[in-house]
Z-matrix of the N, CA and C atoms (Angstrom, degrees):
N
C 1 1.429
C 2 1.587 1 107.77
N 3 1.236 2 113.76 1 136.52
C 4 1.425 3 120.90 2 -178.36
C 5 1.574 4 110.15 3 -74.33
N 6 1.373 5 118.81 4 156.01
C 7 1.487 6 121.05 5 -179.13
C 8 1.501 7 111.89 6 -60.92
N 9 1.217 8 118.53 7 -29.37
C 10 1.502 9 121.38 8 179.89
C 11 1.470 10 113.30 9 -76.48
N 12 1.398 11 121.84 10 -12.02
C 13 1.386 12 128.22 11 177.65
C 14 1.470 13 112.01 12 -87.47
N 15 1.352 14 117.31 13 148.10
C 16 1.570 15 118.52 14 175.88
C 17 1.508 16 101.17 15 -143.57
N 18 1.414 17 107.24 16 151.37
C 19 1.432 18 118.44 17 174.29
C 20 1.531 19 104.62 18 -84.88
N 21 1.343 20 122.68 19 125.97
C 22 1.437 21 133.97 20 174.94
C 23 1.491 22 107.40 21 -80.34
N 24 1.338 23 114.32 22 -57.58
C 25 1.466 24 116.73 23 -173.34
C 26 1.617 25 109.72 24 -155.70
N 27 1.329 26 113.70 25 152.39
C 28 1.521 27 120.00 26 178.22
C 29 1.480 28 108.00 27 -123.98
N 30 1.298 29 113.91 28 142.93
C 31 1.401 30 122.46 29 168.46
C 32 1.492 31 108.61 30 -122.93
N 33 1.346 32 119.36 31 -175.41
C 34 1.507 33 119.67 32 -173.73
C 35 1.565 34 109.67 33 -62.46
N 36 1.355 35 118.35 34 -47.06
C 37 1.425 36 122.83 35 -176.91
C 38 1.613 37 116.43 36 -109.07
N 39 1.353 38 115.24 37 -1.84
C 40 1.406 39 119.21 38 179.25
C 41 1.429 40 117.29 39 -134.46
N 42 1.350 41 120.76 40 159.52
C 43 1.385 42 122.68 41 164.77
C 44 1.603 43 111.29 42 -136.22
N 45 1.360 44 111.08 43 146.01
C 46 1.479 45 112.54 44 178.57
C 47 1.551 46 106.32 45 -109.32
N 48 1.400 47 115.85 46 124.45
C 49 1.349 48 126.20 47 -175.18
C 50 1.564 49 112.93 48 -111.95
N 51 1.217 50 122.36 49 127.63
C 52 1.486 51 118.07 50 173.31
C 53 1.537 52 104.88 51 -89.61
N 54 1.337 53 115.99 52 123.85
C 55 1.390 54 122.76 53 -171.18
C 56 1.603 55 113.38 54 -102.88
N 57 1.285 56 113.08 55 -18.59
C 58 1.505 57 121.19 56 177.59
C 59 1.546 58 104.76 57 -168.36
N 60 1.362 59 115.55 58 171.62
C 61 1.454 60 112.59 59 172.26
C 62 1.471 61 118.40 60 -57.58
N 63 1.399 62 114.38 61 123.45
C 64 1.435 63 120.69 62 -178.54
C 65 1.528 64 116.33 63 66.01
N 66 1.365 65 116.56 64 18.58
C 67 1.419 66 121.83 65 177.81
C 68 1.567 67 108.28 66 -128.73
N 69 1.329 68 115.65 67 128.75
C 70 1.456 69 125.43 68 -174.32
C 71 1.480 70 111.88 69 -123.23
N 72 1.369 71 114.48 70 154.56
C 73 1.478 72 118.59 71 174.12
C 74 1.470 73 101.44 72 -133.93
N 75 1.399 74 117.29 73 131.99
C 76 1.452 75 125.23 74 178.17
C 77 1.507 76 102.69 75 -111.19
N 78 1.434 77 118.76 76 112.21
C 79 1.445 78 126.28 77 -168.47
C 80 1.539 79 104.41 78 -110.47
N 81 1.421 80 115.44 79 129.13
C 82 1.368 81 122.74 80 168.97
C 83 1.555 82 113.32 81 -87.46
N 84 1.251 83 117.15 82 151.16
C 85 1.518 84 120.86 83 -179.61
C 86 1.554 85 115.10 84 -62.42
N 87 1.371 86 110.49 85 -24.14
C 88 1.537 87 115.66 86 175.03
C 89 1.486 88 116.47 87 -81.76
N 90 1.325 89 113.09 88 -2.07
C 91 1.431 90 114.09 89 170.41
C 92 1.526 91 115.44 90 111.90
N 93 1.343 92 120.19 91 -13.51
C 94 1.570 93 118.82 92 179.63
C 95 1.438 94 105.37 93 -90.53
N 96 1.359 95 115.36 94 158.82
C 97 1.435 96 120.14 95 175.58
C 98 1.511 97 111.63 96 -148.11
N 99 1.365 98 112.91 97 166.43
C 100 1.543 99 119.19 98 -176.07
C 101 1.585 100 98.30 99 -129.26
N 102 1.370 101 115.34 100 131.87
C 103 1.413 102 118.90 101 167.28
C 104 1.621 103 113.49 102 -106.29
N 105 1.251 104 113.36 103 145.96
C 106 1.514 105 118.62 104 -175.94
C 107 1.438 106 112.28 105 -156.20
N 108 1.287 107 121.24 106 157.54
C 109 1.378 108 128.30 107 174.91
C 110 1.495 109 114.91 108 -93.60
N 111 1.360 110 121.28 109 141.67
C 112 1.368 111 124.12 110 174.08
C 113 1.579 112 108.52 111 -153.18
N 114 1.361 113 114.51 112 154.14
C 115 1.398 114 117.26 113 -170.23
C 116 1.565 115 111.70 114 -75.71
N 117 1.385 116 115.24 115 -26.52
C 118 1.482 117 117.05 116 -177.08
C 119 1.562 118 104.23 117 -164.84
N 120 1.385 119 112.46 118 176.40
C 121 1.414 120 115.77 119 -171.94
C 122 1.540 121 120.33 120 -65.09
N 123 1.448 122 111.01 121 -25.94
C 124 1.398 123 119.06 122 178.30
C 125 1.537 124 107.33 123 -71.91
N 126 1.310 125 117.73 124 -44.57
C 127 1.561 126 120.41 125 179.24
C 128 1.511 127 106.32 126 -65.48
N 129 1.302 128 120.50 127 -32.60
C 130 1.416 129 119.09 128 -170.95
C 131 1.607 130 103.52 129 -77.62
N 132 1.360 131 118.38 130 -37.71
C 133 1.503 132 115.13 131 -178.15
C 134 1.579 133 110.71 132 -68.28
N 135 1.315 134 119.83 133 -27.16
C 136 1.417 135 126.72 134 177.29
C 137 1.452 136 108.10 135 -67.63
N 138 1.411 137 120.90 136 -48.15
C 139 1.425 138 123.76 137 175.76
C 140 1.519 139 114.91 138 -68.00
N 141 1.368 140 112.96 139 -31.98
C 142 1.475 141 111.65 140 176.13
C 143 1.459 142 117.15 141 -68.18
N 144 1.383 143 111.91 142 -36.08
C 145 1.534 144 113.23 143 176.98
C 146 1.561 145 106.98 144 -69.61
N 147 1.288 146 121.51 145 -37.45
C 148 1.430 147 120.08 146 179.98
C 149 1.533 148 109.08 147 -59.43
N 150 1.345 149 113.30 148 -48.50
C 151 1.588 150 118.23 149 -179.17
C 152 1.504 151 107.85 150 -61.65
N 153 1.254 152 122.69 151 -46.62
C 154 1.500 153 123.04 152 -179.78
C 155 1.502 154 109.70 153 -57.17
N 156 1.281 155 117.21 154 -53.89
C 157 1.509 156 118.96 155 175.25
C 158 1.432 157 114.62 156 -52.73
N 159 1.282 158 116.25 157 -44.83
C 160 1.584 159 121.31 158 179.47
C 161 1.461 160 107.66 159 -64.85
N 162 1.266 161 126.96 160 -36.36
C 163 1.495 162 129.49 161 -175.94
C 164 1.481 163 111.39 162 -81.56
N 165 1.270 164 119.92 163 -51.66
C 166 1.509 165 123.58 164 -171.71
C 167 1.527 166 112.69 165 -136.15
N 168 1.265 167 124.73 166 11.44
C 169 1.390 168 122.24 167 175.18
C 170 1.412 169 121.86 168 85.98
N 171 1.409 170 118.74 169 -51.32
C 172 1.458 171 125.16 170 178.61
C 173 1.483 172 112.66 171 -135.63
N 174 1.159 173 117.68 172 132.67
C 175 1.567 174 119.25 173 178.93
C 176 1.548 175 113.92 174 -82.62
N 177 1.309 176 113.37 175 -7.42
C 178 1.406 177 117.49 176 -179.04
C 179 1.574 178 113.23 177 80.98
N 180 1.190 179 124.34 178 176.31
C 181 1.421 180 131.74 179 176.94
C 182 1.581 181 116.52 180 -58.84
N 183 1.348 182 116.95 181 135.49
C 184 1.468 183 115.10 182 174.50
C 185 1.480 184 113.39 183 -69.72
N 186 1.308 185 124.39 184 139.34
C 187 1.388 186 126.04 185 178.52
C 188 1.423 187 114.51 186 -102.99
């Protein structure tokens, strides 16, 4: 992970990383990921949960 990147939130199987201003990456532990744009961390977490539910139903507990 580059120095400009930061982890926003971790779940059991996923982590949400801010990769640049208004750009986020949702990473699954099995190695696949989804990138998307969001205005801030709160909007990014909302979108991340929506994506996780769409992909595999339940993101697991927050860590």
